[in-house]
Structure formats: C-alpha cells, structure tokens
C-alpha positions as CSV (number, residue, x, y, z in Angstrom):
1,M,192.3,22.9,93.1
2,S,189.3,25.6,93.2
3,R,185.8,24.7,94.7
4,G,184.7,25.5,91.3
5,R,185.9,22.6,89.8
6,L,184.5,20.3,92.7
7,F,181.0,22.1,92.8
8,G,181.3,21.3,88.7
9,T,181.5,17.2,89.4
10,L,179.2,17.7,91.7
11,C,177.0,18.8,89.2
12,G,177.6,15.9,86.8
13,T,176.9,14.1,89.6
14,V,173.6,14.9,90.9
15,F,172.4,15.0,87.6
16,L,173.6,11.4,87.1
17,V,171.8,9.9,90.7
18,N,168.4,11.9,89.4
19,M,168.6,10.4,86.4
20,A,168.8,7.2,87.7
21,R,165.5,8.1,90.0
22,V,163.1,10.0,87.1
23,V,164.2,7.1,84.3
24,F,161.9,4.3,85.4
25,A,158.7,7.1,84.5
26,P,158.8,7.1,80.2
27,L,159.7,3.0,80.8
28,L,157.2,2.1,82.6
29,S,155.1,1.3,79.7
30,E,158.1,-0.8,78.3
31,F,158.6,-2.9,81.5
32,I,154.4,-3.7,81.5
33,D,155.3,-4.9,77.9
34,T,158.6,-6.8,78.9
35,F,157.8,-8.3,81.9
36,G,153.7,-9.0,81.6
37,I,153.4,-6.8,84.4
38,G,149.7,-4.7,85.8
39,E,150.2,-0.7,87.0
40,A,150.0,-1.7,90.6
41,T,153.5,-3.6,90.2
42,A,154.8,-0.8,87.9
43,G,153.9,1.7,90.3
44,L,155.9,-0.7,92.7
45,L,158.6,-0.4,91.1
46,V,159.0,3.1,91.1
47,T,158.2,3.3,94.8
48,L,161.5,1.0,95.3
49,V,163.2,3.7,93.9
50,W,162.1,6.3,96.0
51,V,161.8,3.8,98.7
52,G,165.8,3.2,98.0
53,S,166.6,6.7,97.9
54,A,165.0,7.6,101.4
55,A,166.3,4.1,103.5
56,P,169.5,5.4,104.4
57,R,169.3,9.2,104.6
58,L,168.8,9.2,108.3
59,P,172.1,6.1,108.3
60,V,174.4,8.0,106.3
61,G,173.4,11.2,108.8
62,W,174.9,9.6,111.2
63,L,177.9,8.6,109.0
64,L,178.6,12.2,108.3
65,T,179.0,12.8,111.6
66,K,182.2,10.3,111.2
67,V,183.2,10.8,107.8
68,P,183.9,14.0,105.7
69,R,181.0,14.5,103.1
70,H,183.2,14.3,99.7
71,Y,183.9,10.3,100.8
72,V,179.9,9.7,101.2
73,V,179.7,11.6,97.7
74,F,181.9,9.0,95.9
75,A,180.7,6.4,97.7
76,A,177.1,7.1,96.2
77,G,178.8,7.5,92.8
78,V,180.2,3.7,92.9
79,V,176.3,2.4,94.4
80,L,175.1,3.9,91.4
81,T,177.6,2.4,88.8
82,L,177.0,-1.0,90.2
83,A,172.9,-0.7,90.5
84,A,172.5,0.7,86.5
85,T,175.0,-2.4,85.4
86,F,172.0,-4.8,87.3
87,A,169.8,-3.1,85.9
88,S,170.5,-3.3,82.3
89,L,171.2,-7.3,83.1
90,A,167.9,-7.9,85.1
91,P,166.3,-11.0,83.5
92,G,162.9,-10.4,85.4
93,I,161.3,-7.6,87.4
94,D,162.2,-9.1,90.8
95,V,166.2,-8.4,89.9
96,L,164.9,-5.1,88.3
97,M,163.3,-4.0,91.6
98,L,166.3,-5.2,93.5
99,A,168.2,-2.8,91.0
100,A,166.0,0.1,91.5
101,V,166.4,0.0,95.2
102,G,170.0,0.3,94.6
103,M,170.0,3.2,92.2
104,G,167.5,5.0,94.8
105,L,170.3,4.0,97.7
106,A,172.5,5.9,95.2
107,S,170.7,9.3,95.2
108,G,169.9,9.3,99.1
109,V,173.3,8.8,99.9
110,Y,174.6,11.5,97.6
111,F,171.9,13.8,98.3
112,I,172.0,13.9,102.3
113,A,175.9,14.5,101.6
114,G,176.2,16.7,98.3
115,N,173.7,19.5,99.2
116,P,175.1,20.6,102.6
117,L,178.8,20.2,100.6
118,V,177.1,22.6,98.2
119,S,175.9,25.3,100.5
120,E,179.4,24.7,102.7
121,L,181.8,25.7,99.1
122,F,179.6,28.8,98.8
123,P,178.0,30.3,102.1
124,E,177.3,33.7,100.9
125,T,174.9,32.3,98.0
126,V,173.4,29.2,99.0
127,G,170.3,29.9,96.8
128,R,172.2,30.7,94.1
129,V,174.5,27.5,94.3
130,M,171.6,25.6,95.2
131,G,169.6,26.5,92.0
132,I,172.6,25.8,89.7
133,H,172.8,22.6,91.4
134,G,169.3,22.0,91.4
135,T,169.1,23.2,87.0
136,A,171.7,20.0,86.7
137,S,169.5,17.6,88.7
138,Q,166.6,18.9,86.7
139,L,168.3,18.4,83.6
140,A,168.4,15.1,84.1
141,A,164.8,15.1,84.3
142,V,164.1,17.3,81.1
143,S,166.3,14.3,79.1
144,A,164.9,11.1,80.7
145,A,162.2,11.2,78.4
146,P,164.2,12.0,75.1
147,F,167.0,9.7,76.2
148,V,164.6,6.6,76.6
149,T,162.8,7.8,72.8
150,V,166.1,7.5,71.0
151,A,167.3,4.2,73.1
152,L,163.9,3.1,72.3
153,G,163.9,4.1,68.9
154,L,167.3,2.4,67.9
155,G,167.2,-0.5,70.0
156,I,166.2,-3.9,68.0
157,D,163.3,-4.7,70.5
158,A,161.9,-3.0,73.6
159,A,163.8,-4.8,76.0
160,A,167.2,-3.9,74.9
161,G,166.1,-0.4,74.2
162,W,165.8,0.2,77.7
163,R,168.8,-2.1,79.0
164,A,170.9,0.3,76.9
165,V,169.2,2.8,78.9
166,F,170.9,1.5,82.3
167,A,174.0,1.0,80.8
168,V,174.9,4.1,79.0
169,L,174.0,5.5,82.9
170,A,176.2,3.1,84.2
171,V,179.4,4.2,82.2
172,A,178.8,7.9,82.7
173,A,178.3,7.1,86.3
174,A,181.7,5.4,86.6
175,I,183.2,8.2,84.5
176,V,181.8,11.0,86.7
177,T,182.6,9.3,90.0
178,L,186.4,8.7,88.8
179,L,186.3,12.9,88.2
180,L,184.8,13.6,91.8
181,F,187.9,11.5,93.4
182,V,190.1,13.1,91.7
183,T,188.5,16.9,92.4
184,A,187.9,16.4,96.0
185,R,191.2,15.0,96.7
186,N,192.8,18.2,95.5
187,A,190.0,21.0,96.5
188,D,190.0,23.2,99.2
189,L,187.5,21.7,101.3
190,P,185.4,23.4,103.8
191,A,185.3,23.0,107.9
192,A,181.6,24.4,108.5
193,G,180.1,21.4,109.3
194,D,183.1,20.2,111.7
195,E,181.7,20.6,114.5
196,D,178.0,18.5,113.5
197,R,178.8,15.3,115.7
198,E,174.9,14.3,117.5
199,L,172.5,13.4,115.3
200,L,169.8,13.4,117.7
201,A,171.0,16.3,119.3
202,A,170.8,18.7,116.5
203,A,167.8,16.6,115.2
204,R,166.1,17.7,118.9
205,A,167.3,21.4,118.3
206,E,166.2,22.0,115.1
207,W,162.8,20.3,115.4
208,R,160.6,22.6,114.5
209,T,162.8,23.4,111.3
210,V,162.9,19.7,110.1
211,L,159.2,19.2,110.9
212,T,158.1,22.3,108.9
213,G,160.0,21.0,106.2
214,V,158.5,17.5,106.1
215,L,154.7,18.9,106.3
216,I,155.5,21.5,103.3
217,L,158.1,18.5,101.1
218,G,157.3,15.3,102.2
219,L,152.8,15.5,101.5
220,T,153.4,17.5,98.5
221,G,155.8,15.6,97.2
222,F,153.7,12.2,98.1
223,V,151.0,14.3,95.7
224,W,154.2,14.6,92.6
225,Q,155.7,11.1,93.0
226,G,152.1,9.9,91.8
227,V,151.5,12.3,89.1
228,F,155.0,12.6,87.4
229,N,155.4,8.6,87.6
230,F,152.5,8.2,86.0
231,Y,151.9,10.9,83.9
232,E,152.8,9.5,80.9
233,L,149.8,6.9,81.3
234,Y,147.6,9.8,82.6
235,M,148.5,11.7,79.5
236,L,147.2,8.4,77.0
237,A,143.9,8.1,79.2
238,K,143.6,11.8,78.4
239,G,143.7,11.0,74.5
240,L,147.2,11.6,73.7
241,S,149.3,10.0,71.2
242,P,151.9,7.4,73.0
243,T,154.7,9.8,71.8
244,V,153.1,13.0,72.8
245,A,152.4,11.5,76.1
246,R,155.7,10.3,76.5
247,N,157.5,13.7,75.5
248,A,154.8,15.7,77.8
249,L,156.6,14.5,80.5
250,T,159.7,16.4,79.2
251,V,157.6,19.5,79.1
252,V,157.1,19.2,83.0
253,F,160.4,18.9,83.7
254,G,161.7,21.3,81.2
255,A,159.8,23.9,82.7
256,G,161.8,23.4,85.9
257,V,165.0,24.5,84.2
258,P,164.7,27.9,84.8
259,A,162.4,27.1,87.7
260,F,165.4,25.9,90.2
261,L,167.6,29.0,88.8
262,I,164.7,31.8,89.3
263,S,163.3,29.8,92.8
264,G,166.8,29.9,94.3
265,R,167.5,33.5,93.7
266,L,164.0,34.7,94.7
267,A,164.8,32.3,97.6
268,D,168.0,34.4,98.9
269,R,165.8,37.2,98.9
270,L,162.2,36.4,99.8
271,P,160.8,35.5,103.4
272,H,161.4,31.8,103.3
273,V,158.2,30.5,104.9
274,P,155.5,32.9,103.0
275,Y,157.6,32.4,99.6
276,L,157.1,28.5,100.3
277,L,153.7,28.7,101.4
278,G,152.8,30.8,97.9
279,V,154.9,27.9,95.9
280,L,152.5,25.3,97.7
281,A,149.2,27.6,96.6
282,A,150.4,27.7,93.2
283,F,150.8,23.9,92.6
284,I,147.2,23.4,94.1
285,A,145.9,25.6,91.5
286,C,147.6,23.5,89.0
287,L,146.3,20.5,90.2
288,F,143.0,21.5,89.9
289,A,143.2,22.8,86.3
290,L,145.0,19.9,85.0
291,V,142.3,17.6,86.2
292,S,140.3,20.2,84.5
293,V,141.6,20.6,81.2
294,S,141.4,18.0,77.9
295,G,143.3,18.6,74.3
296,L,146.7,19.0,73.1
297,I,147.1,22.6,73.5
298,P,145.9,23.5,77.1
299,L,147.3,20.1,78.5
300,L,150.9,21.3,77.1
301,L,150.5,24.5,78.7
302,V,148.8,23.2,82.4
303,S,151.9,20.6,82.2
304,A,154.6,23.2,81.8
305,V,152.9,25.8,84.2
306,T,153.1,22.7,86.9
307,G,156.6,21.7,86.2
308,Y,157.7,25.6,86.8
309,V,155.6,25.9,89.6
310,I,156.5,22.3,91.6
311,H,160.0,22.2,91.0
312,S,160.3,26.0,92.4
313,L,159.5,24.4,95.5
314,F,163.0,22.2,95.7
315,P,165.3,25.1,95.9
316,A,163.2,27.5,98.0
317,M,163.1,24.4,100.3
318,D,166.7,23.5,100.4
319,T,167.9,27.4,101.0
320,Y,165.1,27.6,104.4
321,L,166.7,24.4,105.4
322,L,170.6,24.8,104.6
323,D,170.2,28.7,105.4
324,T,168.1,28.9,108.6
325,L,170.5,25.8,110.0
326,P,173.4,26.3,112.1
327,D,176.9,24.8,111.1
328,A,176.9,22.9,113.9
329,T,173.4,21.6,113.5
330,R,173.2,21.5,110.0
331,G,174.3,18.3,108.0
332,S,172.4,16.2,111.1
333,A,169.4,18.3,110.7
334,Y,169.3,18.5,107.5
335,A,169.6,14.6,107.2
336,V,167.0,13.9,109.7
337,Y,164.5,15.9,107.6
338,S,165.7,14.5,104.3
339,A,165.1,10.6,105.5
340,S,161.8,12.0,107.2
341,M,160.5,13.6,104.0
342,M,161.3,11.0,101.7
343,V,159.4,8.2,103.6
344,V,156.5,10.4,103.6
345,Q,156.7,10.5,100.0
346,A,158.0,7.2,98.7
347,T,154.5,5.8,98.4
348,G,152.5,8.2,96.3
349,S,153.5,5.8,93.2
350,S,152.4,2.9,94.6
351,V,149.0,4.6,96.5
352,V,148.1,5.8,93.0
353,G,148.6,2.3,91.4
354,T,146.9,1.0,93.6
355,L,143.6,3.0,93.2
356,R,144.3,2.8,89.5
357,G,144.1,-0.9,89.8
358,A,140.7,-0.5,92.4
359,G,139.2,1.7,88.8
360,F,139.3,4.8,90.0
361,A,140.3,7.6,87.6
362,Y,143.8,9.4,87.6
363,D,141.7,13.0,87.1
364,T,139.4,11.7,90.5
365,V,142.6,10.8,92.2
366,F,144.8,13.9,91.3
367,G,141.6,15.9,92.3
368,A,141.5,14.3,95.9
369,A,145.1,14.8,96.8
370,A,144.6,18.3,95.7
371,G,142.1,18.5,97.8
372,G,144.2,16.9,100.6
373,L,147.0,19.9,99.8
374,V,144.6,22.5,100.9
375,I,143.6,21.5,104.2
376,L,148.1,20.8,104.8
377,L,148.0,24.6,103.5
378,V,145.3,25.9,105.3
379,G,146.7,24.4,108.5
380,L,150.4,25.8,107.4
381,V,149.0,29.5,107.3
382,L,147.5,29.1,110.5
383,A,150.6,28.4,111.6
384,H,152.7,30.6,110.2
385,Q,150.3,33.3,111.6
386,A,150.9,31.9,115.3
387,S,154.5,32.4,114.8
388,W,154.7,28.3,115.4
389,L,157.1,28.0,111.9
390,P,160.9,29.0,112.3
391,E,162.1,31.7,109.9
C-alpha cells in the first residue's frame, strides 16, 4: 500500500485530534451554564486540554527511540476514542476536566509521532506535505464552531447538545484509528529515524534550533491560546450577537486553511528565520488592530487577517525544524521542542481567565500581550543579526 494512503489516514487523524483541542472553545458558554462555573474555571478547563497536550511530548519522544512512529500514532487514536467517550458522559465539571486532559494527551502523543512521520514520508517536499497535513488539522478548527452550533440546535437542551459533540468525536476517532492501523501495516514506511536513539544527546546537539522554536512559537502560542479560547466571549464583549460571536471564531480558523497551504510552500522557498520573524511581526500588528476596532465588519475583517497570519506561523515553524534537524536527531529534538513549547503556551487561557476574573478588560489584556510580543520580536531580530539563530 502506498505512502499516499497512509498520509491520507494521518490527515484524518490530525483532523480529529485537533478537533479535540479546539472544540472546547465554542462550548465554554455552555459549560458555564450547565455546571454554574465562572470564566476562571472555564479558562482552567481549556488550559487542562493544552496541559494534557504538553505533558506526554517528552516521554513520547523517548518512547520513539524504542518504538516505531506509527505504533504511537495508533495509540493516540485509541486514547482519543476513550477520552471523548468519557467527556460525552461526564456528570460534572471534575470528570469533564479529566476527559479534557485525556483528549489533550491524545493530541500531544499524535503530534510528536505524526509530524516527523509525515516529513519522513516525503522528505523532498517537507513544507508542502506539512502544509497539507496542517490544512487537515485546520479544517477541524474551521468546522468546530458550526459543528457545535448544529449539535446545540438539534439537542433537547444545551447539555444534550455538547454531549453529542463528544459522542460523535468518539465514534469518528474509533473509525479513523482502525483505518490507520490497516494502512500503516501495509505501507512502505521510511527508515529515516532509525538512528535516532538518544533523546538527551539529540537535545544537546540541537539546542539552539530547539530554543529558537520554543521562543517563537511557545510565547506567541501563549498569547494565541488566551485569544482564541476566549474569542466568543471577547466578541460578545465587543457587542456582537451570540450567534455571530460564536461563528467569528470560524472566520479566524477559516482564514487559516489557505494559510497552511500557502505558508508551507513559502517555507520551502524562503529563508526560514526571516520568514518566521516576518509572520510574528504581522501577528503583533493584528493584535493591536483587534483591540482597536469595533463593529461587525471591521471585527470580522481583522479576525480573518489575524487567522491567516497566526496559522501561517505553524507550518513555517514545523518546516524550519523538520527540514533543519538531521535524520539522526530529528524525532528526539522535535519532541524536546514540542514539549517545551507546549508547556510555555498551555497556560495562556488560564492566565486570561484569571485576569478577567480580576476585572481587567479583554482589550487591556490582549493589548498588553501584544506589547510583550514586541519585546520578543526585537530580541529575536537582534539575535538573528548576531547570527545566534540557526538557519
């Protein structure tokens, strides 16, 4: 069986594991109503998804020095199926939080094994295939809010609607995991990572590349976590109607679909670090614009541009890392980067929720975050001019 078919099932898997991470954002208001929680607890719930996504990355990186990547990807599908099932049956917020951690775990396990596997299936066109793979992931983000809207509309009550969301996710995960098992068993698998057997040695050898990735995507992701997970509530605070506010997030994620395809191809052609810094600068400008505008059309336009820019950063970073790291260290060094980056960004939602609970306005919080990223960008530009950042 061809590598193309395996790649297709990997795209299906990444769609579902990313859906598991982003579907909580459009459901926050439902959880607040169902369980009687505040915004700080809601922010903690989302943070737990991303903490769960961060937690297994380093252990999985070590595991990949012993176990083939496709075995680990299969395990991620099994974990997602079980966690989504528990979420659909959760009787209270505590159980839902445990299920959220499990769904995050599935995504973390997948990305550590799946991204290097995709790059090694097609080593001559890393940016292109990472762009396609990222597009599949992004389609989940685009469909999350409409999926939730339909489920809530069909449910007898709000609780029945959000439970149906997780039940459908569990069934889909079970089906795709079975397909993945069949295609991986019969595919011509790459041997590029066979020499990658020392996690710590790989991290020491590639520490500058790893640190560059963590600084750029970890800190930017910290800000983005707080923005997109509270986007619906932010749009409500900006004066939009509940339906429009929920689906404003669809505009953000929808703009990310072409961003993955275009940015992946650009990352194959442009110098990696200058391109990454350019995207970061554009994202900062978008944040300042977002806190400055009001009204339906301006907010939707800025949302679309912001969505395109931030989602351009993800395939660019993966291409930079997976194309720069050698075969003998790629999987392990990528695991160290990914685990570190996720730990940095995972608490973004919790911080925003806590600041909101303390009375700070969204515009104040997001404006301050943009200012912090300006400092980061200046430091990175100076480091690049001093040739401290690997190319």
